[in-house]
C-alpha positions as CSV (number, residue, x, y, z in Angstrom):
1,M,3.7,15.6,-14.1
2,D,1.4,16.5,-11.2
3,Y,0.8,20.1,-10.1
4,H,3.0,20.0,-7.0
5,K,6.1,18.6,-8.9
6,F,5.6,21.1,-11.6
7,R,5.3,24.0,-9.1
8,S,8.4,22.8,-7.3
9,L,10.3,22.7,-10.5
10,I,9.2,26.2,-11.4
11,I,10.2,27.6,-8.0
12,L,13.6,25.9,-8.3
13,L,14.2,27.4,-11.7
14,L,13.3,30.8,-10.5
15,V,15.6,30.6,-7.5
16,L,18.5,29.4,-9.7
17,T,17.8,32.2,-12.2
18,V,17.8,34.9,-9.5
19,M,21.0,33.5,-8.0
20,S,22.8,33.4,-11.3
21,C,22.0,37.0,-12.0
22,D,24.5,38.1,-9.4
23,R,27.0,35.4,-9.6
24,Y,30.0,37.8,-9.2
25,R,28.8,39.2,-5.9
26,V,31.0,38.4,-2.9
27,F,29.6,41.1,-0.5
28,D,26.9,43.7,-0.9
29,Q,25.6,45.6,2.1
30,S,24.3,49.1,2.8
31,I,23.4,51.0,5.9
32,D,20.6,53.5,6.2
33,I,21.5,57.1,7.0
34,D,19.5,59.1,9.6
35,E,16.8,61.3,8.0
36,K,18.5,64.4,9.4
37,G,21.7,63.7,7.4
38,W,25.0,62.0,7.6
39,D,27.1,63.3,10.4
40,Q,30.9,63.4,9.8
41,K,31.5,61.5,13.1
42,D,29.2,58.6,12.1
43,A,31.3,56.2,10.1
44,I,29.6,53.4,8.2
45,V,31.2,50.1,9.4
46,L,30.9,47.0,7.3
47,E,32.6,43.7,7.9
48,T,33.1,40.6,5.7
49,E,35.0,37.4,5.7
50,I,37.2,36.9,2.6
51,A,38.5,33.4,1.8
52,D,39.5,33.8,-1.8
53,T,43.0,35.3,-2.2
54,M,43.6,34.3,-5.8
55,T,40.7,35.8,-7.7
56,L,40.8,39.4,-8.9
57,H,38.1,41.6,-7.4
58,K,36.4,45.0,-7.8
59,I,35.2,47.1,-4.9
60,F,32.5,49.7,-5.1
61,V,31.0,52.2,-2.7
62,N,27.2,52.4,-3.1
63,I,25.5,55.7,-2.5
64,R,21.8,56.3,-2.5
65,N,20.9,60.0,-2.6
66,T,17.9,62.1,-3.1
67,T,17.5,64.7,-5.9
68,D,17.4,67.2,-3.1
69,Y,21.1,66.6,-2.4
70,S,22.8,70.0,-2.6
71,F,26.0,68.9,-4.4
72,S,27.1,67.2,-7.6
73,N,29.7,65.1,-5.9
74,I,30.6,63.5,-2.6
75,Y,34.0,63.1,-0.9
76,L,34.5,60.1,1.3
77,F,37.2,58.7,3.6
78,V,37.5,54.9,3.2
79,K,39.5,52.9,5.8
80,T,40.2,49.2,5.3
81,I,41.4,47.2,8.2
82,F,43.0,43.9,7.1
83,P,42.9,40.6,9.0
84,N,46.5,41.1,10.1
85,G,45.7,44.5,11.6
86,R,47.2,46.6,8.8
87,V,45.2,49.8,7.9
88,A,44.8,51.5,4.6
89,R,43.1,54.9,4.2
90,D,41.9,56.4,0.9
91,T,40.0,59.6,0.0
92,L,37.4,59.1,-2.7
93,Q,35.4,61.5,-4.8
94,G,32.1,60.3,-6.2
95,I,30.4,62.2,-9.0
96,L,26.6,62.1,-8.5
97,A,25.5,64.7,-11.2
98,D,27.0,65.8,-14.5
99,K,28.1,69.4,-15.3
100,E,24.6,70.3,-16.4
101,G,23.1,69.1,-13.1
102,K,21.6,65.9,-14.5
103,W,21.6,63.2,-11.8
104,L,23.7,60.2,-12.5
105,G,23.0,56.7,-11.3
106,K,19.8,54.6,-11.6
107,G,16.5,55.5,-10.2
108,I,13.0,56.8,-10.6
109,G,11.6,59.9,-8.9
110,K,13.6,61.5,-6.2
111,I,16.0,58.6,-5.4
112,R,19.3,57.8,-7.3
113,D,21.5,54.7,-6.8
114,N,25.1,55.3,-7.6
115,Q,27.9,52.6,-7.7
116,I,31.3,54.2,-7.5
117,L,34.3,52.0,-8.4
118,I,37.1,52.5,-5.9
119,M,39.3,49.5,-6.8
120,K,39.7,47.0,-9.5
121,D,42.1,44.2,-10.4
122,I,42.8,43.6,-6.7
123,R,43.5,40.4,-4.9
124,F,42.9,40.2,-1.2
125,P,46.2,39.5,0.4
126,Y,44.9,37.6,3.4
127,Q,42.1,35.3,4.3
128,G,39.9,36.5,7.2
129,L,37.8,39.4,8.4
130,Y,38.1,42.7,6.6
131,V,36.5,45.8,8.1
132,F,35.6,48.8,5.9
133,E,34.8,52.2,7.5
134,I,33.3,54.9,5.3
135,E,33.0,58.5,6.5
136,Q,31.6,61.5,4.6
137,A,34.4,64.1,4.0
138,M,32.3,67.1,2.8
139,R,32.9,70.5,4.4
140,I,29.6,70.4,6.4
141,K,29.1,68.5,9.6
142,I,25.8,67.0,8.8
143,L,25.2,66.1,5.1
144,P,21.5,65.9,4.1
145,G,20.2,64.1,1.1
146,I,22.1,60.8,1.5
147,K,19.7,57.9,2.1
148,D,22.2,55.0,2.5
149,V,25.8,54.0,2.0
150,G,27.3,50.6,1.3
151,L,30.0,48.5,-0.1
152,R,30.0,45.9,-2.9
153,I,32.8,43.5,-3.6
154,E,32.5,41.3,-6.6
155,K,34.7,38.9,-8.5
156,Q,36.1,40.4,-11.6
157,S,34.7,38.8,-14.8
158,S,37.3,37.4,-17.2
159,N,36.1,39.6,-20.1
């Protein structure tokens, strides 16, 4: 096998490996938060097309915070706008640190990535465009220490 064919084969295998590592992902997007902090009036708006109405899914809110964040939790308002115009609103509490103050989530240094499960075992009732709006619901107008906020939808594994 010549060098170019071997190299192409290796690249193909690497691409397939990377793609298979996240085979359950349907949607995963985050939005950066202003350095000054997350203003209560600034909703994070994420949109995705959903075609599969048969498979069970899980939905997560992703929060990236600094270790300078002043609280051990975060309250969020999550609004879902369905393709037929129906709206659902939920209030969510995410725990970012344990009772001793140890940060949860993954990360090195001053940044922590948290994935907060908000729904599981759900089927999307309609095909089409879903809009998700996430707002911070803490008792301060501008919330410092949050780097980005996002949403992840994944197919639920059978095990």
